[in-house]
N, C-alpha and C positions, 0 to 999 in steps of 0.2 A: 490566633489565626481567627479572623471573623468568617461569619457566612458568606459574605460579598466576596473576600478572598478565595473562600472554597469554592465557589461558584464560578470564579474568574480561572482558578487554576484547572478545575475539571472541563471547563469550556477550551480552554487551552491544549489540553491534553487529547481532546475529541479531535478537535481541527486537526494536531500533529498527527494522530492516528490516520484520519481521512487522507492528509496530503499524502503521506507515507504510502497508504495502501491502494489508493485510486489509481495510479498508473499501471499498477500489477494486475488489478482485478478489471480494469478496463480493457488492456491487452488481451489477457486470457478470455473475457466476454467476447471480445469481438474476433479473437482466432477461434473459439469455439461456434459461434455462430456460423461464422464463413465454411468451416470443416463441415458442420451441420447441413448447410445449404448444399454442399457438394456431395454429401452422402444421401443427399435425397435426390439429387440430379442424376447420378450414377449408380444408385441402389446399391453401394456397398456399405455393408454393416460391419466394419472392423472397429472392435473397440479402442485399439490402440492408434488407430487414426484419428482420433480425437486427443488421446491423451499426449502423444509425443510432439505434434507440432504446438500445444500449449505449453509445455514445458520447456520447449526451445525459445518459444517467444518471451516468455516469462524472465528465462536465463538471460535472453538480449536486452530485455528492458533493465533487469537488475545490472547488467554491464553497463549500461550506456547511463541509467539515471540514478545509480547506486550511490556516487559522490554527493549528488544534491540531496538525496535521501539521509544520507550520513550526516550532511550540514544541517540539514532541518531537525533532526532527533538532536543534535549537538546543541543547538541554539535552545530548543525546549529545556534540555537536561541541566545546561548552565543557568538559563532564566530560572528555573525551579531551585537549583541549586543555592543560588544568589538571594532567593527570598525566603530561604530558611532563617527564622530568628534565631539569634544567639541570646541566651540567657547566661549570664555569668553572677 
Protein backbone atom coordinates (compact mmCIF):
# COMPACT_ATOMS: atom_id res chain seq x y z
CA UNK A 1 0.00 0.00 0.00
CA UNK A 2 1.38 3.36 -0.98
CA UNK A 3 1.09 6.58 0.97
CA UNK A 4 -1.41 7.93 -1.56
CA UNK A 5 -3.65 4.91 -1.09
CA UNK A 6 -3.44 5.24 2.69
CA UNK A 7 -4.31 8.93 2.51
CA UNK A 8 -7.26 8.21 0.21
CA UNK A 9 -8.46 5.47 2.55
CA UNK A 10 -8.20 7.83 5.52
CA UNK A 11 -10.08 10.51 3.61
CA UNK A 12 -12.86 8.09 2.66
CA UNK A 13 -13.11 6.84 6.24
CA UNK A 14 -13.41 10.35 7.66
CA UNK A 15 -16.06 11.36 5.10
CA UNK A 16 -18.06 8.20 5.82
CA UNK A 17 -17.92 8.93 9.56
CA UNK A 18 -19.03 12.53 8.97
CA UNK A 19 -21.88 11.46 6.69
CA UNK A 20 -23.12 8.91 9.21
CA UNK A 21 -22.79 11.07 12.33
CA UNK A 22 -23.88 14.46 10.94
CA UNK A 23 -27.68 13.89 10.93
CA UNK A 24 -27.70 12.61 14.50
CA UNK A 25 -25.47 15.38 15.82
CA UNK A 26 -27.36 18.04 13.88
CA UNK A 27 -30.76 16.99 15.18
CA UNK A 28 -29.49 16.69 18.75
CA UNK A 29 -27.96 20.16 18.50
CA UNK A 30 -31.12 21.78 17.09
CA UNK A 31 -33.39 20.09 19.63
CA UNK A 32 -31.04 21.08 22.46
CA UNK A 33 -31.00 24.68 21.25
CA UNK A 34 -34.80 24.85 21.01
CA UNK A 35 -35.25 23.34 24.46
CA UNK A 36 -32.63 25.72 25.91
CA UNK A 37 -34.46 28.70 24.45
CA UNK A 38 -37.74 27.42 25.89
CA UNK A 39 -36.08 26.98 29.28
CA UNK A 40 -34.79 30.55 29.20
CA UNK A 41 -38.20 31.89 28.23
CA UNK A 42 -40.14 29.91 30.84
CA UNK A 43 -37.37 29.87 33.49
CA UNK A 44 -37.82 26.13 34.01
CA UNK A 45 -34.46 24.56 34.86
CA UNK A 46 -35.14 20.85 34.73
CA UNK A 47 -32.32 18.55 33.59
CA UNK A 48 -34.60 15.87 32.14
CA UNK A 49 -36.32 18.50 30.01
CA UNK A 50 -33.23 18.69 27.80
CA UNK A 51 -32.23 15.02 27.93
CA UNK A 52 -35.49 13.25 27.06
CA UNK A 53 -36.40 15.25 23.91
CA UNK A 54 -32.86 14.88 22.57
CA UNK A 55 -32.96 11.12 23.02
CA UNK A 56 -36.40 10.92 21.42
CA UNK A 57 -35.27 13.01 18.44
CA UNK A 58 -32.14 10.90 17.96
CA UNK A 59 -34.20 7.69 18.04
CA UNK A 60 -36.58 9.12 15.42
CA UNK A 61 -33.63 10.11 13.21
CA UNK A 62 -32.13 6.63 13.59
CA UNK A 63 -35.41 5.03 12.53
CA UNK A 64 -35.81 7.35 9.55
CA UNK A 65 -32.19 7.51 8.35
CA UNK A 66 -30.95 4.18 9.70
CA UNK A 67 -31.20 2.32 6.39
CA UNK A 68 -29.32 5.10 4.60
CA UNK A 69 -26.61 5.14 7.28
CA UNK A 70 -26.26 1.37 7.05
CA UNK A 71 -26.05 1.53 3.25
CA UNK A 72 -23.34 4.21 3.46
CA UNK A 73 -21.35 2.12 5.92
CA UNK A 74 -21.83 -1.00 3.80
CA UNK A 75 -20.57 0.74 0.66
CA UNK A 76 -17.49 1.97 2.53
CA UNK A 77 -16.79 -1.46 4.04
CA UNK A 78 -17.24 -3.31 0.75
CA UNK A 79 -14.95 -0.84 -1.03
CA UNK A 80 -12.39 -1.27 1.71
CA UNK A 81 -12.54 -5.06 1.54
CA UNK A 82 -12.30 -5.06 -2.27
CA UNK A 83 -9.12 -2.99 -2.10
CA UNK A 84 -7.29 -5.43 0.22
CA UNK A 85 -4.35 -6.79 -1.75
CA UNK A 86 -4.08 -10.56 -2.05
CA UNK A 87 -0.61 -12.08 -1.94
CA UNK A 88 -0.23 -15.69 -2.97
